[in-house]
C-alpha positions in Angstrom: -53.2 -118.1 -16.3 -56.9 -116.6 -16.3 -57.9 -113.6 -18.0 -58.3 -111.8 -14.7 -54.6 -112.7 -13.8 -53.4 -111.3 -17.1 -55.3 -107.9 -16.8 -53.8 -107.7 -13.1 -50.4 -107.8 -14.6 -50.7 -105.1 -17.0 -48.7 -102.1 -16.6 -50.5 -99.2 -15.2 -51.7 -96.4 -17.6 -48.9 -93.9 -18.2 -49.4 -90.7 -16.3 -50.0 -87.8 -18.9 -48.1 -85.4 -16.9 -44.9 -87.7 -16.7 -43.1 -85.7 -19.6 -39.3 -86.1 -20.6 -36.5 -83.9 -19.7 -35.8 -81.7 -22.7 -33.4 -79.3 -21.0 -30.5 -80.6 -23.1 -32.2 -80.2 -26.4 -31.1 -77.3 -28.7 -34.2 -75.1 -29.9 -34.2 -73.4 -33.3 -36.6 -70.5 -33.8 -37.2 -69.7 -37.6 -38.6 -66.3 -37.7 -36.8 -65.6 -34.5 -36.3 -61.9 -35.2 -40.1 -61.3 -35.3 -42.0 -60.5 -32.4 -43.4 -63.9 -31.4 -40.3 -65.9 -32.1 -37.9 -63.4 -30.4 -40.2 -63.6 -27.5 -40.2 -67.3 -27.4 -36.5 -67.6 -27.8 -36.1 -65.0 -24.9 -38.4 -67.0 -22.5 -36.8 -70.6 -23.4 -33.2 -69.2 -23.2 -34.0 -67.4 -19.8 -35.3 -70.8 -18.6 -31.9 -72.3 -19.4 -32.6 -73.8 -22.9 -30.0 -73.6 -25.6 -31.6 -71.4 -28.4 -30.5 -70.5 -31.8 -32.6 -67.9 -33.8 -32.8 -67.9 -37.5 -33.4 -65.4 -40.2 -33.0 -65.1 -43.9 -30.1 -62.8 -43.2 -27.5 -64.3 -40.7 -26.4 -60.8 -39.6 -29.9 -59.6 -38.6 -30.4 -63.0 -36.5 -26.9 -62.3 -34.8 -27.9 -58.8 -33.9 -31.2 -59.9 -32.3 -29.5 -62.6 -30.5 -27.1 -60.2 -28.9 -30.0 -58.2 -27.8 -31.7 -61.1 -26.1 -28.6 -62.3 -24.3 -28.8 -65.7 -22.2 -26.3 -67.3 -24.6 -28.8 -67.1 -27.7 -27.0 -67.4 -30.9 -28.0 -66.2 -34.4 -27.7 -67.8 -37.7 -29.4 -68.0 -41.1 -32.5 -70.3 -41.3 -30.6 -73.2 -42.8 -27.8 -73.2 -40.3 -30.5 -72.7 -37.7 -32.3 -75.8 -38.8 -29.2 -78.0 -39.1 -27.9 -77.3 -35.7 -31.3 -77.6 -33.9 -33.0 -80.7 -32.3 -36.4 -78.9 -32.1 -37.3 -76.1 -34.6 -40.0 -73.7 -33.9 -41.7 -72.1 -37.1 -42.6 -68.5 -36.2 -42.3 -67.1 -39.7 -45.2 -64.7 -41.2 -48.0 -66.6 -42.8 -47.1 -65.1 -46.1 -43.8 -66.7 -46.3 -44.6 -70.0 -44.5 -44.8 -72.5 -47.4 -41.9 -71.0 -49.2 -39.5 -71.0 -46.1 -40.3 -74.6 -45.3 -39.9 -75.7 -48.8 -36.7 -74.4 -49.2 -35.5 -76.0 -45.9 -36.8 -79.5 -46.4 -33.5 -81.0 -46.5 -32.2 -79.3 -43.3 -35.5 -80.1 -41.4 -35.3 -83.8 -42.3 -35.5 -85.8 -39.0 -36.2 -82.7 -36.8 -39.0 -82.3 -34.5 -40.8 -79.2 -36.0 -43.2 -77.0 -33.9 -45.5 -74.9 -36.1 -47.0 -71.9 -34.3 -48.1 -69.8 -37.6 -51.6 -68.5 -37.5 -53.1 -67.9 -41.1 -55.0 -64.9 -40.5 -56.3 -61.9 -42.7 -57.3 -58.3 -41.7 -59.9 -56.1 -42.8 -61.9 -53.2 -41.3 -63.8 -55.7 -39.3 -60.5 -56.9 -37.5 -58.9 -60.3 -37.8 -60.2 -63.4 -39.5 -59.2 -66.8 -40.1 -57.9 -68.1 -43.2 -58.1 -71.9 -44.3 -55.1 -73.1 -46.2 -55.6 -75.7 -48.8 -54.0 -78.4 -46.6 -56.4 -77.4 -43.8 -54.2 -75.4 -41.5 -50.6 -74.1 -41.4 -49.5 -77.2 -39.4 -50.9 -79.5 -42.0 -49.3 -77.5 -44.7 -46.0 -78.0 -42.8 -46.5 -81.6 -42.7 -47.2 -82.0 -46.3 -44.1 -79.9 -47.2 -41.8 -81.7 -44.7 -42.6 -85.4 -45.3 -39.2 -86.5 -43.6 -39.8 -84.2 -40.4 -41.9 -84.8 -37.4 -44.5 -82.0 -37.2 -46.3 -80.6 -34.4 -48.3 -77.7 -33.6 -48.1 -75.3 -30.5 -47.4 -71.9 -29.0 -50.3 -70.1 -31.1 -52.0 -68.1 -28.6 -49.2 -66.4 -26.7 -48.7 -62.5 -26.5 -45.5 -61.4 -28.1 -45.8 -58.2 -25.9 -45.7 -60.4 -22.7 -43.1 -62.8 -24.0 -40.7 -60.0 -24.6 -41.3 -58.0 -21.4 -38.4 -58.4 -19.1 -40.4 -57.3 -16.0 -42.9 -60.2 -16.3 -41.5 -63.4 -14.6 -44.3 -65.8 -15.4 -46.6 -66.2 -18.3 -50.0 -67.4 -17.0 -51.4 -69.5 -19.8 -51.7 -73.0 -21.3 -50.2 -74.1 -24.5 -52.3 -76.4 -26.7 -50.1 -79.0 -28.5 -51.1 -81.1 -31.5 -49.3 -83.9 -33.2 -49.5 -87.5 -34.5 -46.9 -89.1 -32.2 -47.4 -89.1 -28.4 -43.6 -89.0 -27.7 -43.2 -86.0 -30.0 -46.0 -84.1 -28.4 -44.9 -84.9 -25.0 -41.4 -83.3 -26.0 -43.3 -80.2 -27.0 -45.3 -80.2 -23.8 -42.2 -80.5 -21.7 -40.6 -77.7 -23.7 -43.6 -75.4 -23.0 -43.3 -76.3 -19.3 -39.8 -74.7 -19.1 -41.4 -71.4 -19.2 -42.6 -70.3 -15.8 -46.3 -70.3 -15.7 -46.9 -72.1 -18.8 -48.2 -75.7 -19.3 -48.4 -77.7 -22.4 -51.6 -79.5 -23.0 -52.4 -82.2 -25.5 -55.2 -81.0 -27.8 -55.5 -83.6 -30.7 -54.0 -84.6 -33.9 -52.8 -82.2 -36.8 -56.3 -82.6 -38.2 -57.5 -80.2 -35.4 -55.1 -77.6 -35.8 -57.2 -75.2 -38.0 -59.4 -74.1 -35.1 -56.5 -73.8 -32.7 -54.9 -71.5 -35.2 -58.2 -69.9 -36.1 -58.8 -69.0 -32.3 -56.2 -66.3 -32.4 -58.5 -64.1 -34.3 -60.8 -64.3 -31.4 -58.1 -63.4 -29.0 -57.2 -60.4 -31.2 -60.8 -59.1 -30.7 -60.7 -59.8 -26.9 -57.4 -57.8 -26.6 -58.7 -55.1 -28.6 -61.8 -54.6 -26.6 -60.3 -55.1 -23.2 -56.9 -53.5 -23.9 -55.4 -56.8 -22.6 -53.0 -59.8 -23.8 -55.3 -62.6 -23.3 -54.2 -66.1 -23.0 -56.0 -69.5 -22.4 -56.3 -71.8 -19.5 -57.7 -75.3 -19.7 -59.9 -76.1 -16.8 -60.4 -79.4 -15.1 -57.2 -80.8 -16.4 
């Protein structure tokens, strides 16, 4: 067999938009009683995903779940992590490290999606913070060595996510991670929400600038009284 024959028999390159079916996976949202977490839980559940929202207090999570409907359940953070296949981290930056460290055992083996944006605020507006590890996602990876950490859902407007009058969220979701199969699961999950598309945006070492961009979007929103998102062109 010649080298030409060998090349001709190679399998065709995988279509980057050939994504897995994630409809049967259970999604947990840590920080699911906060604006972004609650909004993501609402959109995913409305799209038919099984969703559990977590909080430090189970009663608070259960109350929020009842408000959302669509079969959403509420539990404390530990139970949410244990019962979920995919766990979205939407806690405030100030409690990010402590929360994940306390759930290391429950999150072992799980696909973790970090959407936390380390930001500070002063009289000039929002500005990006840089964690010692490089980003919130890299901090999560360092704290959760037995989990599969990805990063996504940073640039979504909590206002739009929670608005029942809006049927589609017109935006792309930048997804970062080390393992292609994990990234594609998160891309597919983003695509469950009408109007959204998950786009691979690099490895976790590139998460800092993705998280930081939220500071710019906040400035856009304040100037134009908007709820800006992102679209990646020519993809």
